[in-house]
PAKOL-245486 format. One record per residue (C-alpha): residue in three letters; x, y negated, z. Coordinates in steps of 0.25 Angstrom, whole numbers, padded with zeros to 4 digits, always signed. Example, Ala and Ser with C-alpha at 12.3 -4.5 7.8 and 13.67 -1.06 7.14 Angstrom:
BEGIN
ALA+0049+0018+0031 SER+0055+0004+0029 
//
This chain:
BEGIN
UNK+0109-0185+0412 UNK+0095-0190+0408 UNK+0095-0200+0418 UNK+0108-0205+0413 UNK+0102-0207+0399 UNK+0090-0214+0405 UNK+0099-0223+0413 UNK+0108-0226+0401 UNK+0096-0229+0392 UNK+0089-0238+0402 UNK+0103-0246+0404 UNK+0103-0248+0389 UNK+0089-0253+0390 UNK+0092-0263+0401 UNK+0104-0268+0394 UNK+0095-0271+0381 UNK+0084-0278+0389 UNK+0095-0287+0396 UNK+0101-0290+0382 UNK+0087-0294+0377 UNK+0085-0303+0389 UNK+0098-0310+0386 UNK+0094-0313+0372 UNK+0090-0328+0370 UNK+0075-0330+0370 UNK+0068-0339+0360 UNK+0079-0337+0350 UNK+0074-0334+0336 UNK+0082-0324+0328 UNK+0081-0322+0313 UNK+0075-0308+0310 UNK+0081-0302+0298 UNK+0078-0287+0300 UNK+0069-0279+0309 UNK+0081-0276+0318 UNK+0081-0291+0322 UNK+0068-0289+0329 UNK+0069-0288+0344 UNK+0057-0278+0344 UNK+0065-0269+0334 UNK+0077-0270+0342 UNK+0070-0266+0355 UNK+0062-0255+0348 UNK+0075-0249+0342 UNK+0082-0250+0355 UNK+0071-0243+0363 UNK+0069-0232+0352 UNK+0084-0229+0354 UNK+0083-0229+0369 UNK+0071-0219+0367 UNK+0080-0211+0358 UNK+0091-0210+0368 UNK+0082-0207+0379 UNK+0074-0196+0371 UNK+0087-0189+0369 UNK+0085-0184+0384 UNK+0071-0178+0381 UNK+0070-0163+0382 UNK+0072-0155+0369 UNK+0057-0150+0369 UNK+0053-0165+0366 UNK+0062-0166+0354 UNK+0050-0165+0344 UNK+0040-0172+0353 UNK+0043-0183+0363 UNK+0057-0186+0358 UNK+0054-0187+0344 UNK+0041-0195+0346 UNK+0047-0205+0355 UNK+0059-0207+0346 UNK+0050-0208+0334 UNK+0040-0218+0340 UNK+0051-0227+0346 UNK+0058-0228+0333 UNK+0046-0231+0325 UNK+0044-0244+0333 UNK+0057-0249+0325 UNK+0053-0242+0312 UNK+0040-0249+0312 UNK+0046-0262+0315 UNK+0056-0260+0304 UNK+0045-0257+0294 UNK+0036-0268+0298 UNK+0048-0278+0297 UNK+0050-0273+0282 UNK+0035-0275+0279 UNK+0033-0288+0286 UNK+0030-0295+0273 UNK+0016-0289+0276 UNK+0011-0294+0289 UNK+0001-0283+0291 UNK+0011-0272+0288 UNK+0021-0279+0298 UNK+0010-0279+0309 UNK+0007-0265+0306 UNK+0021-0260+0308 UNK+0022-0268+0321 UNK+0010-0261+0326 UNK+0016-0247+0321 UNK+0028-0251+0330 UNK+0020-0254+0342 UNK+0013-0241+0340 UNK+0026-0233+0340 UNK+0030-0241+0352 UNK+0018-0236+0359 UNK+0020-0222+0355 UNK+0034-0223+0360 UNK+0029-0228+0374 UNK+0020-0216+0374 UNK+0031-0206+0372 UNK+0039-0213+0382 UNK+0027-0210+0392 UNK+0028-0196+0388 UNK+0044-0196+0391 UNK+0041-0202+0404 UNK+0030-0192+0408 UNK+0039-0181+0404 UNK+0050-0187+0412 UNK+0060-0188+0400 UNK+0062-0203+0404 UNK+0061-0210+0417 UNK+0051-0221+0421 UNK+0061-0232+0420 UNK+0065-0228+0406 UNK+0051-0227+0402 UNK+0047-0241+0407 UNK+0059-0247+0400 UNK+0056-0241+0387 UNK+0041-0243+0388 UNK+0044-0258+0392 UNK+0052-0259+0379 UNK+0041-0254+0371 UNK+0031-0264+0378 UNK+0041-0275+0374 UNK+0041-0269+0359 UNK+0026-0270+0359 UNK+0026-0285+0363 UNK+0036-0288+0352 UNK+0028-0281+0342 UNK+0016-0288+0346 UNK+0022-0301+0345 UNK+0028-0298+0331 UNK+0013-0294+0327 UNK+0008-0307+0332 UNK+0019-0315+0325 UNK+0019-0306+0312 UNK+0018-0318+0303 UNK+0032-0322+0308 UNK+0038-0309+0304 UNK+0031-0306+0291 UNK+0037-0312+0278 UNK+0028-0316+0267 
//
């Protein structure tokens, strides 16, 4: 049953990756809310993927690994949302981007524990880890271009 959930989760991830590849490149879209940011959409999707996957973790992990990995993955989005609302202040915006990146790094650490404890397989680990590396790259680009996101 665990393998069926992993397969389903991985299939959903592959479908999303293909959907992202099919999006037209170089098309600038207006950003009206944090939900319009590609990085937010990817972080949210990945956090939901982790939530579904963590449902298969053993009960004894409920208040440790399960809780921590869910909290950290969700905090990536939460910090982005806070930063988006505070983008009037460039330093605060950048700080929230850095907080998001730190939560993404923490999530990667919990994923390593889940792999080592054999709660997830290597293929799922690599897929999720790669998504977080992509999230890091997008957050880094946002930091470099903070002036274009911040309003006066």
